[in-house]
N, C-alpha and C positions, 0 to 999 in steps of 0.2 A: 548102792543098795539103799544105804541111808536117804541119799537123795531122790530115789524114787518111792521110799515109802511117804517122806514128804509131800511131794508132788499129790500121791493118792490120797493122805491126808486131806490137804488143799479141796483137793476137786471134790472128793465127800462132803465138806463143809461146807465148801459153794453149793453143792447139790441141794444138800438139807437147809440153808438158809434161802435156796429158791422155792424147797416145797413148804418150808413152813413161813417163815420170816413176809414172803412176797405176797401172799393174800392178806397178810395183815395191813401190811405196807399199803398195799391198796384199798384194803378197806379205811383205813384210816386218812388216807388220798382223798377219797372219795367224800368222805366226812366232813373235808374241811373245805372242799369244794361246796359241798352245800350250805355251807355257815356263811357264803355269800351274798344267799340272800337276806341275811342279819344286818350288814355290811351295806347294803341296799338302802335299806330301811331306815338306817342311822341317818346314811347322807342326804337321802331323800326327804327327812322332816327336816336335818341341819339346815336343808338348803330352800325350806318352806314350800316343797312342792305339794299338788294335789294330794290328800293323803290315800283315797280312793285308789289312785293311779299308783301310789309307791308301792303299797302293801298287793295290788294285782300282779304288777309287775317283778316285784320280789318273789312271789307264789309262784309265779311263770316259770324266773330265772330257776328256782331253788328246784321245782319239779323237775326241768331238763337235765342240770345239774346230779341230780338223783336218778338217774335215767328213765325216766317215766315217760312218756308217748304222750304226744298232745290231746289225744282224746282221752287218754287217763289223767290228766292235768282237768282238762275239762268236767271231768267225770268228779273228781273229787271237789271243785268249785261247787259242783251241783250238791251235792251232798252236805258240802259244809252250810250249804245257806238254807239248806232245808233242814238241816240241823238246830239252826239258830235262827228260826224266822221269826221267832219271838221276837225277836231284837226290834225288829219294823213295826210293833204295834203302838209306837208312838206317834206313826204317821194318824191311828185313829183321834188320838186326843187333838189333835191340830185345828181342826173345825169348832171345837168345843173352846178351846184357850183361844182362839180369833174371835168367838162372838161375846167371850167372856171381856177383852181387852175393849172390843168394839163400845161396851157398854160401861167404860170407865173403872176397870181394874185397878190400871198404872196410877189413875188420879188416885186412887183411894188408899194405895200402896205409897204414895207419896202424902199423901197429906197425912197418912199415919206415923212414917217416920218423921215428919216434920213436928210431932210433939214428942217424939224422945230425942232429948236435945243430948242424953251423954252419949248416944250410937253417932259412931261415924264412918264411913264405908269401908275404912280397915275391920274397924271392931264389930261392923254386921258380916261381912264377910268370914271373919275368923267365926264367929257364932254359927253359922251358918256352916261352916267346915265340920264345928263339931259335932252337931246335929246329922248332918249327913254321914259321917263317917260310921258313927252311933249304930244309926239305924242300917246302915250296910253290914254291918257286922252282926247285928240281927238278922239280915235275911231280907231287911224293907227294900231292896233296892228302888222299887216303883215310888218311893215315898218321894224323892228327889228327881232332877232330872233338868236337861237344857231344856228341854219343850215344854214340860208342864210347870218348872218353880224359877227355874234361872231368867228367861224369857220373860215371863210375865209380872212375877213378882221380886227377886233376889234385886235383878240387877235395878231395876227403877228403882225400888227402897235406896240402894247402895249411892244411884246418883242423886236421888233426893235428899239423902243425907248430907252430900259431896255440897252440895247447892245450896242446903239450911247453915252450913259453915262456913263457906265463904259469901254469900246473901248472894249469889249473881249468878246468872246462865255460866253452864261449864263451858269451856271453847271445846272443839269437836277434838283435840288430841286428848285432851284428858277424859272427856267422856269415852272413846276408845279406851283406852287405858281400863278405866272400870270396867268395861264389858267384856274386856280379856281378861282380868283378875277373875271376874263372876263366874266367868265361863271355866276357868281353870279351876277354882278352888270344886267345883262340883265332879271335874274329872280326877283330883287328888284325892280326895276324901272317899269316893265308890271304888277308886283302883285298889286304894288299900286296904278299905274296909271291908268290902266283899270275902277278901280271903281270909276271914276269922271264921267266918260262916262254912258250916261244914258241907252240906248240901247243896253250897254254891255251884253254879257250873264250870267255873273254872279250877275249884278245887277237883272235881270229880273228872276234867279232864286231864289236870296233871297225873293223877293216880292214874286211868285208864292208859294213857299215851307210855309213860314210864312201865307200869305193868305188861300193856302186848309189846313194846320194843326192845326192852332189855330186860325183861322176865323177872324184875322186881317187886316186890309186894310194900307198896306203899299205904301208912293208914293214914286215912281222911283228914283223923282227929288230929295227929302230928302235924301235918302240913297245916294246920288252921292254928295250934297252940304256935308255931315258929313262927306264925304271920303275926303273932301279938306285938313284937320288939320293934317289927320294920311298921307296924300302922302306928305305934306310938312315935315312934323317930319321925314318919311322914307329920303326924299329927302337932307336934314340936315345933317342927323347922315350919312349916307352911303355916301356921298358926302366928309365928314371929314375924315372917314376911308379909302375913298379911296386916299384923301391926304396925310394924315398919313403912307401910304400903302408906298409911296419913301422912308422914313425913316427904314422900315422893311428892304427893299432890301437891304438897304445902310449897315445895321448890318449884313444880312445872307451872303452878298459879302464881307465885310470884314472879315465874319466866313471862309466863301470857300478860301479866298487868304491865309490867315493863313498860313494852312499847307505847303503849297507852300513856305512860305516864313519859316517856320522852318524845311521844308529839305531840301530848299538853304543852310543856318547855318548851319546845322550840316554837311551837305556836305564840307561846306567851313573851318568848323574846321576839320573835318577828314583830309583833303587835307592838314593842316598846322599841324596837329599829325604827317601825313607821312611824309612831309618835316623834321621836327625836326628829326625824325626815322632813315630818310635816310642822315642827316648831323651827328648824334652821331657815324651812323656805319663807315662813311666816315673817321671822326676822327680818330676813333679805328683802324680804316686799316693803315691809315699814322702812327699812333702810332707803330703799329705792324710793319710796314715796318724799322720805323726808328732803330726800338731794334733790329730787323734782321740784318740790314747792320751792325752796330754796333758789332755785334756778331761777323758777317763776320772777321772785320776789326783786 
């Protein structure tokens, strides 16, 4: 009797687990599978693949794992593009930037930075980082950007500061290093600065997604306030990295100049060796002429 009761209790518990816990486990499993899209994004960026291809692939994989049909995924891509089409407005300013560059904008920026002897490439980029993050925190995201500020102004000024400091034209590897840091400083400053502004799109996206998905009521002001410590940490850390960037440039320029020094030294040694050979040949010729004259006598 006791064994039958125990079996019944076990079967009842098993049925209860199947009814109550199985849907929860299935939901958790589907949630974990959807996170594979995040792994794809991290792996793609780590491998330095094309960001557009990586993000698009991760979005498609996430939608398929979430149970969306291909038509629904395509519809979501279209809605996302239509909702954020203002991001492509930078294309409008590209002809203007190209026209300004044609009339000597970069040359004027180089000449201006040449007069400011206290500015180095790292200090200039750190100063822009502070300005860009403060303006982004105030909602002025259009104040800077790669197309309208980094390419025509910040990068030429940083390159001009480095050329003035080292007194010669920069090697291609050093110039590309400065270009990469100039592009990165705008990304970091805008990314961590814009979250402080309450009415920015990222804050509204977070609150809307959490409210619609999880039924939680998030206050946009609270999210913006909690973004301030993160923004300050990003400001201090990345500004420190930019100031340390000047030492990296010193080492890179020292390595770039060492082959020239070694080539000059080796050429001097070869010249000295050639002189020694010529002198020995001359002495040999004089001895031979002396012996020949004595033989004639």
